[in-house]
C-alpha positions in Angstrom: 178.3 18.1 141.6 180.6 21.1 142.0 180.3 24.2 139.8 183.9 23.5 138.5 182.7 20.1 137.2 179.9 21.7 135.2 182.2 24.1 133.4 184.8 23.3 130.8 187.1 25.2 128.4 186.1 25.3 124.8 188.5 25.9 121.8 188.6 29.7 122.3 189.8 29.2 126.0 186.6 30.8 127.4 184.6 29.1 130.2 181.3 27.6 129.0 178.7 25.8 131.1 178.1 22.2 130.3 174.8 21.4 128.5 172.2 19.6 130.5 171.3 16.2 128.9 168.0 15.1 130.4 167.2 11.3 130.6 170.8 10.2 130.9 170.6 8.4 134.3 169.9 9.4 137.9 173.5 10.7 138.5 173.0 13.6 136.1 170.2 15.1 138.2 167.8 15.1 135.2 167.4 11.3 134.8 164.4 9.0 134.8 161.5 11.4 134.3 163.8 14.2 133.0 162.4 16.8 135.3 158.8 16.4 134.1 157.3 14.8 137.2 155.2 11.7 137.0 152.6 10.8 134.4 149.9 13.2 133.2 149.5 15.3 130.1 152.5 17.6 130.7 154.9 14.7 131.1 154.2 13.5 127.6 156.2 14.6 124.5 154.7 17.2 122.1 151.7 18.1 124.3 151.0 21.7 125.3 147.8 23.0 126.9 147.2 25.9 124.6 145.8 29.2 126.0 145.5 27.7 129.5 146.3 30.3 132.1 146.1 28.4 135.3 142.4 28.7 135.9 142.4 32.5 135.2 139.8 33.5 132.5 141.7 33.1 129.3 142.6 36.1 127.1 140.5 35.0 124.2 137.4 34.8 126.4 138.1 38.1 128.2 138.2 40.1 124.9 134.9 41.1 123.3 133.7 39.6 120.1 134.0 41.8 117.0 131.7 39.9 114.7 132.2 38.5 111.3 132.5 41.7 109.3 135.8 43.7 109.3 136.0 46.8 111.5 136.8 49.1 108.6 134.4 48.0 106.0 134.9 50.3 103.0 134.0 48.1 100.0 134.7 50.1 96.8 133.3 49.1 93.4 135.6 49.8 90.5 134.2 50.7 87.1 136.1 51.5 83.9 134.9 53.9 81.2 134.6 51.0 78.8 132.2 49.2 81.1 130.0 52.3 81.3 130.0 52.6 77.5 129.0 48.9 77.2 126.1 49.5 79.5 125.0 52.5 77.4 125.4 50.5 74.2 123.3 47.6 75.6 120.7 50.1 76.7 120.9 49.1 80.4 121.7 52.7 81.2 120.5 55.8 79.3 123.2 58.5 78.9 120.7 61.0 80.3 120.5 59.1 83.6 122.5 60.1 86.6 125.0 57.2 87.1 125.4 56.8 90.8 125.5 54.0 93.5 121.8 53.7 93.9 121.2 53.3 90.1 123.8 50.6 89.8 122.4 48.8 92.8 118.9 49.1 91.4 119.9 47.6 88.1 121.8 44.9 90.0 125.1 45.8 88.3 126.9 45.9 91.6 126.6 44.1 94.9 124.3 45.6 97.6 127.2 45.5 100.1 129.2 48.0 98.1 129.3 51.5 99.7 131.5 53.5 97.3 132.3 53.7 93.6 135.6 54.6 91.8 135.8 55.3 88.1 139.0 54.3 86.3 140.1 55.4 82.8 140.4 52.2 80.9 138.6 52.6 77.5 136.7 55.6 76.1 133.3 57.1 76.4 131.5 58.3 73.2 128.4 59.7 74.9 128.0 62.5 77.5 127.2 61.1 80.9 126.2 62.5 84.3 128.3 60.8 87.0 128.0 61.0 90.8 130.8 59.0 92.4 133.1 58.8 95.4 136.5 58.5 93.7 137.8 59.2 90.2 141.2 58.9 88.5 143.0 61.8 86.8 142.8 60.2 83.3 139.0 59.9 83.7 138.8 63.6 84.7 140.7 64.6 81.6 138.6 62.3 79.3 135.3 63.4 80.6 136.1 67.1 80.6 137.0 66.8 76.9 133.8 64.8 76.3 131.6 67.4 78.0 130.3 65.1 80.7 129.4 66.2 84.2 131.1 64.8 87.2 130.1 65.2 90.8 132.5 63.8 93.4 130.9 63.1 96.8 132.5 64.3 100.0 133.7 61.2 101.9 
C-alpha cells in the first residue's frame, strides 16, 4: 500500500492518516491475529502482566519495606475543657493533680499509642487546674488565664 492510499482529506481540507482497523482481513496488514502473534497470554483480550519488567527485578521488590506504621506518626489526642471538667466532677482526676500525657495514659483515658495532647476550648472549667500539654488553642489560653490555672506547653 502506498502512502498516498493511507491518507485522505477530511472536511477541513487537511491531510489525515487513515485509522488502522485490526482484524479486518489479511489485505489490511493487521488481519487474522491483529498484530498480536500466535496464542499465549498476551494474545488474549483484556490480559496484562502487571509489574512484569522482562525478568528484571520488579520495582516493588527493589524498594525497601517501610512497615505497617506511617512514617510520620504524630498521633495527637484532643481534649476539650468540658471533658476535663467532667473528669474532675466524676473524681477521676483531682484538680490538684498535674494533668499531662502520663496521667491520662495511667488512668486509661487515652490510648497508649498517643504521643501528644491538644486542649481545645469547648466548654468551661470551674476549678483551677495544672496542665502540661503539647498544644493549646487561643480560647483555652484566655479561659485558663482568667481562671487562674497554670499551663505549661512542652517544646516539640
